[in-house]
VOGU-3710 file (C-alpha; in Angstrom, 3 decimals, decimal comma):
1> mkkvvvfggg> 0,000/0,000/0,000  1,318/3,433/-0,942  2,272/5,725/1,933  1,265/9,381/1,874  2,088/12,156/4,335  -0,206/15,195/4,308  0,670/18,521/5,947  -1,997/21,111/6,648  -4,793/22,307/8,867  -8,291/23,698/8,756
11> tglscllsgl> -11,218/23,029/6,441  -9,144/22,482/3,291  -7,226/19,637/4,887  -10,371/18,019/6,290  -12,039/18,146/2,870  -9,049/16,519/1,159  -8,812/13,754/3,758  -12,513/12,932/3,494  -11,728/11,901/-0,094  -8,376/10,211/0,475
21> klfpidvttv> -9,825/7,897/3,131  -11,929/6,243/0,410  -8,851/4,896/-1,392  -6,396/2,131/-0,435  -3,686/4,511/0,768  -1,790/4,599/4,065  -2,322/8,244/5,059  -0,419/10,064/7,790  -1,648/13,569/8,546  0,537/16,105/10,346
31> iavsdngsst> -1,301/19,082/11,825  -0,003/22,431/13,012  -0,928/23,328/16,592  -0,471/27,106/16,659  -4,141/28,066/16,192  -5,158/30,635/18,794  -8,693/31,582/17,800  -12,222/30,724/18,903  -12,719/27,644/21,117  -9,167/26,413/20,555
41> gqlrqeldip> -7,641/29,688/21,710  -9,797/29,773/24,824  -8,848/26,222/25,802  -5,174/26,969/25,179  -5,326/29,963/27,484  -7,366/28,349/30,243  -5,757/24,885/30,275  -2,263/25,616/28,893  -2,552/22,956/26,180  -1,609/22,943/22,489
51> avgdigkvil> -4,260/23,792/19,901  -6,711/20,904/19,483  -9,239/22,382/17,029  -7,716/21,362/13,690  -6,817/17,922/15,040  -10,447/17,357/15,998  -11,676/18,485/12,561  -9,299/16,107/10,799  -10,262/13,142/12,977  -13,928/13,785/12,200
61> amgnvdedfi> -13,157/13,966/8,465  -11,253/10,673/8,583  -13,655/8,921/10,953  -15,560/5,805/10,005  -18,420/5,929/12,479  -22,131/6,621/12,013  -23,312/10,109/11,075  -25,089/10,701/14,389  -21,821/10,226/16,283  -19,977/12,561/13,905
71> qlmgyrfrke> -22,676/15,193/14,443  -22,364/14,758/18,209  -18,594/15,266/18,111  -19,020/18,319/15,909  -21,789/19,869/18,017  -21,080/23,366/19,377  -22,759/24,537/22,566  -25,018/27,488/21,717  -26,334/28,600/25,101  -24,495/31,408/26,854
81> gslynhpvrn> -22,128/30,138/29,525  -18,657/28,709/30,015  -19,170/26,101/27,257  -20,496/28,567/24,670  -19,081/27,904/21,152  -16,979/24,932/22,295  -17,410/21,846/20,081  -17,759/18,561/21,942  -14,642/17,173/20,222  -12,468/19,966/21,664
91> iimaalidlk> -13,692/19,304/25,208  -12,998/15,581/24,802  -9,532/16,239/23,333  -8,689/18,507/26,286  -9,802/15,789/28,713  -7,790/13,129/26,866  -4,611/15,236/27,095  -5,033/15,114/30,876  -5,840/11,387/30,906  -3,196/10,238/28,411
101> gnlteatkym> -0,454/12,650/29,396  0,225/14,325/26,059  -1,365/15,472/22,816  0,018/12,678/20,629  -1,419/9,904/22,797  -4,698/11,804/23,161  -4,900/12,101/19,366  -4,210/8,389/18,850  -6,922/7,442/21,351  -9,404/9,788/19,702
111> crimqvkgtv> -8,563/8,141/16,375  -9,458/4,753/17,848  -12,784/6,121/19,099  -13,562/7,455/15,614  -12,205/4,332/13,866  -9,774/6,350/11,772  -7,825/4,406/9,156  -4,423/6,020/9,050  -2,359/8,125/11,409  -2,948/11,640/12,752
121> lplteetvdl> -0,019/13,407/14,417  0,340/16,890/15,934  3,380/18,778/14,643  4,633/19,220/18,217  3,584/18,523/21,791  4,319/22,090/22,838  2,054/25,080/23,302  3,402/27,389/20,628  2,534/30,690/18,960  3,147/31,707/15,375
131> vgesqgqedn> 5,184/34,908/15,027  5,401/37,182/12,010  8,683/39,101/11,966  7,957/42,680/10,968  9,532/44,151/7,831  9,894/47,598/9,387  10,135/49,175/12,801  6,780/47,858/13,963  6,487/45,200/16,641  6,312/41,580/15,538
141> yygeeevsmn> 2,903/39,978/15,064  1,979/37,220/17,526  -0,582/34,500/16,945  -2,334/33,203/13,840  -4,988/35,904/13,843  -2,471/38,778/13,861  -0,276/37,038/11,292  -3,202/36,454/8,946  -4,186/40,135/9,051  -0,653/41,479/8,527
151> vrnikrltyd> 1,033/39,222/5,943  2,045/42,209/3,789  4,065/43,615/6,701  5,783/40,323/7,538  9,198/39,368/6,200  9,361/35,914/7,735  7,393/33,504/9,891  8,809/31,836/12,966  7,665/30,509/16,347  7,868/32,192/19,724
161> hditigreiq> 10,370/29,513/20,768  12,219/26,555/19,261  10,019/23,478/19,034  10,738/19,760/19,020  9,261/17,550/16,292  8,390/13,956/17,114  10,608/11,183/15,763  7,542/9,468/14,302  6,894/12,416/11,968  10,450/12,295/10,662
171> ekiadadlii> 10,177/8,535/10,102  6,870/8,911/8,249  8,425/11,521/5,948  11,365/9,222/5,216  9,072/6,282/4,351  6,567/8,243/2,255  5,831/7,615/-1,417  4,244/11,060/-1,710  4,222/14,177/0,478  1,265/16,544/0,109
181> fspgslytsi> 0,687/20,121/1,206  -3,075/20,480/1,484  -5,349/23,344/0,520  -5,946/25,815/3,304  -4,602/29,015/4,761  -1,109/29,272/3,320  0,451/31,336/6,094  -1,330/29,897/9,117  -1,998/26,253/8,191  0,731/25,205/5,735
191> lphliapevr> 3,846/27,312/6,361  3,831/26,631/10,141  5,112/23,148/9,256  7,964/24,470/7,134  9,366/26,874/9,735  10,267/23,866/11,881  13,922/23,053/10,983  13,489/19,323/11,663  10,640/19,130/9,149  12,628/20,953/6,455
201> ealerakapl> 15,636/18,722/7,047  13,481/15,580/6,862  11,947/16,824/3,602  15,408/17,462/2,169  16,380/13,860/2,911  13,094/12,402/1,641  12,894/10,676/-1,733  9,154/11,240/-2,180  7,941/13,977/-4,532  6,315/17,042/-3,008
211> myvsnlvsqp> 2,762/17,835/-4,143  0,698/20,941/-3,540  -3,094/20,798/-3,865  -3,817/24,380/-4,812  -6,361/26,589/-3,129  -9,450/27,504/-5,141  -9,872/31,025/-3,748  -7,572/33,578/-2,154  -7,385/34,256/1,577  -8,134/37,949/2,290
221> getdgltvsg> -5,071/39,713/3,644  -2,858/36,667/3,030  -2,876/35,673/-0,629  -4,791/38,453/-2,404  -4,083/38,277/-6,137  -1,859/35,193/-5,935  -2,078/32,728/-8,817  -1,231/29,021/-8,514  2,434/29,816/-9,254  2,344/32,559/-6,598
231> hikvlndylg> 1,303/30,019/-3,987  4,060/27,657/-5,137  6,654/30,443/-4,931  5,768/31,125/-1,294  6,022/27,409/-0,482  9,354/27,088/-2,312  10,775/30,072/-0,415  10,130/28,264/2,871  11,025/24,770/1,678  14,693/25,607/1,220
241> krkidivvan> 16,528/23,069/-0,944  13,439/21,074/-1,886  10,808/22,522/-4,233  7,240/21,620/-5,172  7,345/18,851/-7,806  3,639/18,535/-8,685  0,610/20,757/-8,296  -3,020/19,666/-8,450  -5,026/22,625/-9,726  -8,512/23,479/-10,897
251> ngeiseevrq> -9,114/24,204/-14,567  -12,911/24,189/-14,358  -14,746/27,386/-15,226  -16,296/29,103/-12,230  -19,258/31,249/-13,187  -19,038/35,026/-13,137  -21,945/35,095/-10,696  -20,013/32,995/-8,159  -16,820/35,026/-8,729  -18,617/38,302/-8,057
261> hyltsenkqi> -20,365/36,886/-4,994  -17,036/35,893/-3,434  -15,403/39,205/-4,357  -18,161/41,422/-2,991  -19,246/39,414/0,075  -15,927/37,908/1,249  -13,267/39,851/-0,697  -11,964/36,580/-2,128  -10,686/36,006/-5,650  -10,548/32,824/-7,690
271> vsldresvss> -6,990/31,433/-7,854  -6,111/31,217/-11,543  -3,936/28,497/-13,057  -1,029/30,217/-14,835  0,429/27,204/-16,602  3,518/28,805/-18,132  4,682/30,257/-14,833  4,083/26,960/-13,016  5,994/25,046/-15,696  8,887/27,527/-15,492
281> mkadiiedqi> 9,193/26,526/-11,817  9,694/22,919/-12,983  6,472/21,755/-11,332  4,285/19,237/-13,152  0,595/20,095/-13,370  -2,322/17,757/-12,741  -5,383/19,742/-13,738  -9,103/19,065/-13,859  -12,356/20,542/-12,659  -11,855/19,843/-8,977
291> fciehgairh> -14,373/22,235/-7,436  -17,991/21,860/-6,443  -20,542/24,256/-4,978  -21,892/23,254/-1,558  -24,536/25,464/0,059  -23,384/28,338/-2,138  -19,708/27,918/-1,225  -16,815/26,787/-3,425  -15,227/23,595/-2,141  -12,779/21,050/-3,461
301> dalktaflif> -14,541/18,039/-4,879  -13,063/15,679/-2,275  -13,610/12,474/-4,234  -12,323/13,794/-7,558  -9,285/15,461/-6,011  -8,416/12,292/-4,091  -8,893/10,218/-7,249  -6,369/12,383/-9,129  -3,863/11,918/-6,304  -4,471/8,162/-6,172
311> sylmtke> -4,117/7,900/-9,962  -0,805/9,765/-9,795  0,433/7,365/-7,109  -0,523/4,357/-9,226  1,526/5,663/-12,179  4,588/5,711/-9,922  4,745/1,924/-9,500
//
């Protein structure tokens, strides 16, 4: 069975994994733990634990239990009080960290509860904050929310302290047949993996090709106006010696009505596939119509995107 390592966080990663789990692939997912917003941020502050929100989302996406149980784990408390806006999965993850002693063991136990096929690993056990180093005289930007709003003023991302990466992550990278960077927030979900020196060094030693599944729309304040090649350039700048080898990108036509809706209501632009620029970066392109519209929102077609990845893996026998 082919072995795949996926780096990411947030909704884009969860969507991709919900498709990949349908194929005979050994998937290991590595998730950044620097999120400091909403329920996750509150639990971090009150309990002094790493971010659990994205880990919980991924486990739900990869779970193989009945829909009622998935809805229970995803339920957010809506009545005013100390539990307001906390999803059940985050509360359980926080409890498991206490019971199991660390985030990795808590994550593995949660995976057993949800009957996940594959492996889910936090990037680090530590409580860590993302830091954007300012280009000018301004103070640095601390936390994912500040970083996301100030990307144009940031010269480099780092963490508030050096972090340790688990040996298992490095071993999974070494054994992989393919390494994927998922769709999602480029600066707060993907790059946090690449600012960890041990991850970059493991990627440099790895024999597996590096694939990027391109975002469909821009992230306001982060990637305004970036094409597919623009996203790849940012990734390559942080990768160091390794570069993106393959990109999976959308070539389907998105209606003008949908484009205008995203631009006016969310200030988001469609990420265009600039083939010549991508090819000049020596990245192969796998292109198809990989989007769908769900409840008025543009999403990756999870099954089709996963099928393209699986098909690519099968050609590498």
